[in-house]
BANU-132710 format. One record per residue (C-alpha): x, y, z. Coordinates in steps of 0.1 Angstrom, whole numbers, padded with zeros to 4 digits, always signed. Layout:
N
XYZ
...
//
This chain:
360
+0838+0863+1205
+0804+0861+1218
+0797+0861+1253
+0775+0827+1249
+0808+0811+1237
+0833+0823+1267
+0804+0807+1295
+0802+0772+1269
+0844+0770+1275
+0841+0778+1310
+0815+0756+1319
+0835+0730+1299
+0867+0742+1319
+0889+0714+1343
+0876+0712+1377
+0893+0725+1404
+0904+0692+1422
+0899+0690+1458
+0871+0673+1472
+0832+0682+1485
+0839+0682+1521
+0865+0714+1520
+0840+0732+1494
+0828+0759+1519
+0866+0765+1526
+0882+0767+1486
+0899+0799+1483
+0881+0800+1447
+0850+0793+1458
+0840+0832+1451
+0857+0830+1421
+0844+0805+1410
+0808+0821+1405
+0822+0853+1398
+0846+0842+1365
+0819+0835+1340
+0809+0870+1345
+0844+0889+1350
+0856+0867+1318
+0822+0886+1299
+0820+0922+1310
+0860+0927+1307
+0865+0912+1276
+0891+0885+1287
+0893+0853+1270
+0910+0830+1296
+0915+0831+1334
+0939+0809+1347
+0949+0808+1384
+0970+0790+1408
+0964+0792+1447
+0989+0789+1474
+0983+0788+1511
+1013+0778+1536
+1042+0774+1512
+1021+0748+1493
+0999+0750+1460
+0961+0749+1477
+0941+0752+1443
+0943+0758+1402
+0917+0762+1380
+0910+0778+1343
+0881+0794+1329
+0874+0804+1294
+0888+0796+1260
+0927+0791+1251
+0915+0795+1215
+0887+0797+1200
+0858+0767+1204
+0887+0754+1228
+0886+0756+1266
+0911+0763+1289
+0924+0743+1316
+0946+0735+1339
+0973+0724+1315
+0970+0756+1297
+0997+0769+1287
+1003+0806+1282
+1032+0834+1275
+1043+0848+1310
+1058+0881+1292
+1079+0894+1317
+1074+0869+1343
+1097+0853+1325
+1125+0877+1348
+1120+0862+1382
+1130+0830+1369
+1161+0843+1352
+1166+0862+1381
+1170+0828+1400
+1194+0813+1378
+1214+0840+1384
+1206+0839+1427
+1214+0801+1423
+1247+0805+1411
+1262+0831+1432
+1251+0806+1458
+1272+0779+1446
+1298+0804+1446
+1301+0802+1410
+1293+0837+1399
+1293+0873+1421
+1258+0894+1421
+1286+0922+1426
+1313+0913+1399
+1319+0935+1369
+1302+0911+1339
+1324+0931+1317
+1352+0907+1321
+1329+0880+1308
+1309+0896+1278
+1295+0934+1268
+1272+0943+1244
+1289+0951+1211
+1265+0984+1209
+1287+0996+1235
+1322+0981+1240
+1336+1009+1241
+1314+1029+1271
+1335+1027+1300
+1299+1025+1315
+1297+0991+1305
+1326+0982+1332
+1300+0989+1357
+1274+0965+1351
+1268+0936+1377
+1239+0910+1385
+1226+0928+1414
+1221+0964+1387
+1206+0944+1362
+1185+0924+1385
+1173+0954+1404
+1167+0973+1370
+1196+0999+1380
+1213+0994+1347
+1208+1028+1329
+1198+1007+1299
+1163+1012+1283
+1140+0983+1283
+1148+0979+1246
+1171+0991+1219
+1151+1008+1194
+1136+0985+1167
+1150+0983+1133
+1188+0979+1139
+1191+1006+1158
+1215+1005+1187
+1217+1002+1225
+1232+1028+1246
+1229+1037+1278
+1204+1061+1290
+1214+1070+1331
+1242+1060+1347
+1243+1020+1359
+1238+1022+1394
+1220+1058+1400
+1183+1056+1392
+1155+1029+1386
+1148+1021+1346
+1132+0989+1342
+1150+0970+1315
+1147+0938+1299
+1178+0947+1278
+1196+0946+1315
+1185+0907+1316
+1195+0895+1283
+1228+0911+1297
+1228+0891+1326
+1224+0858+1304
+1250+0861+1287
+1273+0869+1305
+1261+0837+1327
+1266+0813+1295
+1301+0829+1293
+1318+0828+1324
+1300+0793+1329
+1301+0779+1297
+1267+0764+1300
+1235+0773+1277
+1215+0794+1301
+1186+0775+1293
+1202+0741+1306
+1212+0759+1337
+1176+0770+1340
+1165+0735+1342
+1193+0721+1365
+1193+0746+1392
+1154+0757+1391
+1131+0728+1369
+1141+0698+1383
+1149+0707+1423
+1109+0723+1422
+1093+0695+1400
+1085+0726+1371
+1078+0703+1344
+1053+0725+1319
+1075+0755+1320
+1104+0760+1292
+1118+0789+1272
+1122+0777+1241
+1096+0764+1214
+1087+0726+1227
+1071+0697+1211
+1049+0693+1243
+1035+0728+1235
+1012+0714+1207
+0976+0716+1211
+0983+0730+1246
+0987+0768+1237
+0968+0795+1249
+0966+0824+1219
+0962+0858+1223
+0934+0879+1219
+0934+0916+1219
+0912+0941+1236
+0883+0933+1219
+0890+0895+1212
+0902+0892+1181
+0925+0866+1179
+0964+0875+1170
+0995+0857+1163
+1011+0834+1194
+1043+0845+1204
+1071+0813+1210
+1103+0822+1211
+1125+0798+1189
+1156+0813+1208
+1155+0819+1244
+1149+0850+1262
+1159+0857+1296
+1136+0887+1300
+1103+0874+1276
+1084+0846+1265
+1086+0819+1293
+1061+0794+1281
+1047+0781+1313
+1010+0770+1332
+1001+0786+1363
+1003+0755+1387
+1037+0750+1374
+1049+0783+1380
+1036+0781+1416
+1059+0750+1418
+1088+0777+1415
+1069+0802+1440
+1068+0772+1464
+1107+0768+1460
+1112+0797+1466
+1094+0797+1503
+1113+0760+1505
+1146+0785+1497
+1155+0761+1471
+1194+0767+1463
+1199+0796+1477
+1217+0809+1512
+1196+0820+1539
+1218+0857+1535
+1202+0850+1499
+1171+0845+1503
+1165+0874+1524
+1189+0893+1504
+1159+0890+1475
+1127+0906+1491
+1153+0935+1503
+1146+0969+1487
+1176+0980+1461
+1161+1000+1441
+1137+1027+1449
+1109+1032+1429
+1079+1052+1445
+1084+1081+1476
+1061+1074+1498
+1035+1101+1493
+1007+1088+1520
+1001+1090+1556
+1012+1061+1575
+0980+1051+1590
+0963+1050+1556
+0954+1019+1544
+0978+1005+1520
+1003+1031+1523
+1039+1012+1514
+1066+1021+1537
+1091+1007+1506
+1082+1004+1469
+1106+0991+1447
+1124+0966+1437
+1150+0939+1451
+1165+0909+1431
+1142+0900+1403
+1111+0909+1420
+1091+0937+1433
+1090+0945+1467
+1064+0964+1489
+1064+0968+1532
+1030+0974+1538
+1012+0975+1573
+1048+0957+1585
+1041+0932+1561
+1062+0918+1530
+1050+0913+1497
+1070+0906+1461
+1048+0911+1431
+1059+0906+1390
+1036+0916+1362
+1040+0905+1325
+1021+0925+1295
+1028+0915+1259
+1006+0922+1229
+0972+0896+1237
+0990+0884+1267
+0990+0893+1308
+1000+0878+1341
+1007+0884+1376
+1022+0867+1402
+1026+0878+1441
+1037+0861+1476
+1045+0871+1510
+1075+0853+1524
+1065+0856+1561
+1032+0837+1555
+1036+0816+1530
+1006+0831+1505
+1010+0837+1471
+0985+0837+1438
+0993+0833+1398
+0972+0849+1376
+0979+0840+1339
+0952+0852+1313
+0957+0854+1270
+0943+0889+1272
+0947+0926+1262
+0923+0930+1291
+0938+0909+1318
+0950+0935+1339
+0916+0943+1352
+0911+0912+1367
+0938+0914+1393
+0924+0934+1415
+0885+0915+1416
+0904+0879+1413
+0926+0891+1444
+0894+0902+1463
+0872+0875+1452
+0904+0847+1471
+0911+0864+1501
+0946+0884+1499
+0956+0910+1522
+0934+0940+1522
+0958+0963+1527
+0983+0949+1496
+0949+0953+1477
+0946+0986+1488
+0980+0998+1474
+0982+0986+1442
+0938+1001+1438
+0960+1036+1446
+0987+1027+1427
+0964+1019+1400
+0942+1051+1403
//
């Protein structure tokens, strides 16, 4: 794809919906100017962003190409990859708030993966261990029919695991007797007015999906699930995912204790290796329940990323201030846009400095 083609698509992208009088105050004003250059220089096909301020959606905008010769708009649907996990974790949180599951109950009483049915470690898995990535399971079982097995002792160390989230979903279905997608719809999507998000293929995807592009801007085959995954392949728009973030700020469906438990450090991923007064130094860096959690300069930040072939997505929020940003791309190079976008939209300098140091 030529840079001129990207520029043409950017010019046609859906306009930001705001009034003329507040243009100078727009959190996206700097990004509006810089986006075409970012897309071209970083080889990113499209960028779609939603900004949350004071616990409400402030703006949404898209630039670039959703597919060859089709501009991205704020209605373009993206595969969010691992940003599926916070949504699935929220289903578990809201079931826990209703007393239908416990975060600390053994899941083996209702479901065990057949591959490890005879491994006594299966009896130690709980929703909390899965949601904080301490299940002891690998990210994925070996391809080509390979069997799932534990690689660590449950509860003892951090280990990012999509398999753990699939286990959690099957436990939830077995205990509640309801399909996981139905629970997500009733507990998360409907309360949050989330209408452009789904785990599996829908008729309303037609003509709206962003196709993935590799690092050289060659088109890849779209990934759309026909059977739900709790850990991957959710389809959404940044604005709709921002509605999910707003629901979290509003404490939808959770008790005050669970609201605080979500952001509490459950799993230490990195020990502090910087001076406490160093910009971006994190006093805490690890996972809460479904989210990465950081304590930087006395301020709490939650974050998650998603990456599949031709897809990169990012979300962060600051619970105390109600600030946040959702960023979707349909490009392998999408991760390169995160720091520039955060800087251009006025995110916290300490948070940006921490992310920069973690990438160096």
